[in-house]
N, C-alpha and C positions, 0 to 999 in steps of 0.2 A: 768162561766169559759170556755175558748176555749180549745178544745182538738185536738191534732194532730191525724192523722190516722196511724202514725207509733208508735210502742211501743213494749215493751218486759216485760214479767212477768214470774216469776218462784216460785213454791211452792213445799215443800217437807213435807210429812206427814209420820211419822214413829211410829208404835205401836209395841207391842210384837208379833203381828201376821202378820202385813203387812208393806210394805214400798211402798209409792206412790209418784211419781215425776210428776208434771204438769208444762209444759213450753208452752208459747204462744208468738207469734210474729205476726206483722201485717204490711201490705203495703197498699198503696192507692188503693181504689176501689170505683166505683160509688155507689155500693149497699153494703149490708151486706152479707158476704159469709164466712162460717166456714168450714175448713178442719180439721178433727179430726183423728189422727193416734194413735191407742192404741191396746193393746193385744186383741185377738179375744174373750177372756173370758169376757171382759168388754163391748162388743158391745151392750149388753142388756141395758146399761145405756146411750146410745148415745142421745136419745131424751131428757132425763133429763139434760145432759150436755149442749145441745144446748139451752134449756130453761134458764139455769143459765147464759150462756154467753150473751143472749139477754137482760138480766137485766143490763148489764154493757156496751154493745157495740152496737152502732147504725149503723155505717158504717165502711167499710174496709174489706180487705181480711185477715182473721185471720187463722193462722195455729196453731193447738194445738197438742202437743206431750205428751202422757201419758205413763209412764213406771210403771210396777207393779211387786212386788215381794211378794210371799207368804211364810212366815216362818213356817206355821203350817204343821207339818209332818202328822198329823192325817187326812188331807184332801185327802191323797192318800193311797189306800190300794191295796194289791195283793190278787187276788182271785184264788183259786185252783178248777178247774173244773174236779171233780173225774170221772164223767160219760164219758167225752171226753177222759181222760187218759185211762180208762178201754177199751174203744172202740179201741184206738190205739194199746194197748197191745194185745187185742184179734186178731186183724188183723195181727199184727207182728208174733204172734204165729202160725196163720194159714199159713202165708207165709213161716215160718220155716219148717212146715210139708210138704207143697206142693212142695217146691223147694229144700228141704233137704239142707238148708243153716243154718249157725250159727246165732242165735239171740243174738247179743252182746249189746242189749239195756241197758242203765243205767238210773238211775233217772235223772241225769244231761241232758242226751240226750233227754229223754222223755219230760223234762220241756221246751225244745226248740221247740217242736212241736206246731203248731198254736193252740191258744186258750186253751192250757193246763193251763198256767198261764196268767192271764190278770191283767192289771193295771187299776184301777177304781178310779176316783176322786169323793170325797164326795160332795154332793150339798153344794154350798156356802151360807153363811148367807148374803142374798141380802141387808137386812136393814143395817147391820153393815158395809158392804163394800160400800154401797151408801153413808152412813154418812161420811166415810173417803174420798171417792171420791169427794163428794160435797164440803167438807171443803177444799180439795186441789185445786179444780177448782175456788172456790170463792177467796181464798187467792191469787192465781196467777192472777185472773182477777182484784183484787184490786190493786195489784202491777203494773199490766199492765195499768190500768186507771191512776194511779199516774204518770207513765212515760209519758203517752199521755198528761196529764195536764201540766207537766213541759215543754214539747216541745211546746205545744199549747200556753202557756204564752209567750215563746220566739218569736213565730210566730206573736202573737198579737202585741207585742212591735214593732217589725220590720215593720209590716204592717201599724200600726198607724203612724209611722214616714214617711213612703212612702206616705200615704194619706195626711198628712200635707204638704209634699213637693208638691204634686199634686195641693192642694189648692193654694199654692204660684204661681204655673204656671198658674192656671186659673186667678188669680189676675193680673199677668203680661199680659196675653192676653187681659183682659178687659181694662187694662191701655193703651195698644198700639192701640187697635181697633179704638177709636174715632179719633185719630190723622190721621189715614189713609184716612179718607174722606176729611179732610181739605187739606192734601197733594195732593190728587187726583184733588180737585177743583183748587188748585193753578197751578198744572201742566197742567190741561186742559185749563185754561184761558191763560196761557203763550203760549201754542201751538196754540190756536185760534188767539191770537194777532199776533203771528209770521206769520200765514198763511194769515190773512186778512190785514196785513201790515198797521195797524193804523185805519182800518175801525171800525165802531161801532159794538160792541159785543152784541149779543142777550143774555141778562142775564137770561131770562126765559128758553132759550134752554140749557144754561149752568146748571141752577138749575135742569132741567129735567134729564140731563145726570148724574149729581151728585147723584140725588135721585135713579136712576136706578143702579148706581154703588154701592151706599150704601146698597141697598137691596140685591145686589148680594154677597157682602162680609160680610154682617151682621152676627155675630155669637152670638148675645145676647141670643137667645133661647138656643143655644147649651151650652153656658157657665153657664146659669142658671140651666139647667137640670144636667149638669156635676157636678156643685157645690152641687146640691141636692143629687145626687148619692153618691158623696164622703162623704158628711155629714151623709147620711143614713148608709153607710158602717161602718163608725166610731161608730155610735150609736149601730149597730148590734154587732160589736166586743166588745164593752163595756158591752152589755147585756149578751153576752156569750150564751152557750148552743150548740145544734147541728145546726150550722148556715152555714155549708159549701155550701150546694146547693143554699141557698138564696144569699150568697155572690158571688157565681159563676154567677148567673143571673145578679146581679148588675154590676159585672165586665164586662160582655158582653155589657151592656148598656153604660157603661163609654167608652168602646172601640169604640162603634158606634158613640158617640158624638165627640170623639177625631178625628175620621176619617172624619167626616163632617167638623169640624173646619179646618183640614188640607187641604181638598179639596177646601174650600172657601178662604183659605189664599192667599193674594196677597201681602204679605210682608215677607221678609226673616226672620225678627225677630219673626213674628207669626208662620211661618213654622217651624223654629228651636225649638220654645217653644212647639209647637204641637207634634213634633217628640219626644222631651224629655218626654212629657206627655204620649204618647203612649208607650214609653219604660218602664216608671214606671208602667203603667197599666198592661203590659205584665208580669212584675215581680210580681205584686200583684196577677195576675191570676194564676201564677205558684204556689205561696204559698197557695192560696185558695184550690188548688187541694189536699193539704195535711191536710185540716181541716175537721174534722168529721161533 
């Protein structure tokens, strides 16, 4: 199957203790690149998340967004630091005696002093949280891959149609090319007859000029290679898999052959067909950039 490099996936995992939402989207990229945004508390699991993503994704710039809610009240506790509170009270009493001022401290005010009351989070159950996180990431990745496959199949159908059209253009160039040599010979003979005004024409010299001209405009090698590249691209598309880079190389070769045909063209029909061919190749190359 052919996969596009653009896609979207979302997964939500809810338990009695946690709620986890994983979303991912991707755009074209030459290599594989993951950007993961998640709560700081989950940073410990980043390496594991990347390992899971690599099982599903070979190319593309993928952004992953993870949100996390903890419903467990027991994970947070308030600690009362008695020694610190006693120290504050001792110094407040000392200040009252030294400066003869009223000590109007209350329990509520004392609780606001630094470190008298502290909020502590209990250690999380890493295995339990990773199990939930891995499930969310895998479910989102599966949905993400399914979206890529759907888009990839659409790209495949469109590209196969364009490649078939390109084969038709190669057929047209091969049909026109042989007649160009005969046309050139007839024009050359007519011109020579006109210049020599009825004198004997050197057929050997005419033949030599025709051979030189034929060699100059011959595109047989180019059309053979171009046909081979187009057929190869169709075969690769049918086989599927991660073929984006391979197809990109073949498209470059097709473009090179089309340029050579255009440079050799000495016919308006061949030139127009070669231009149409290059246009289709560029369209295919643009689509290849979106294939994994």
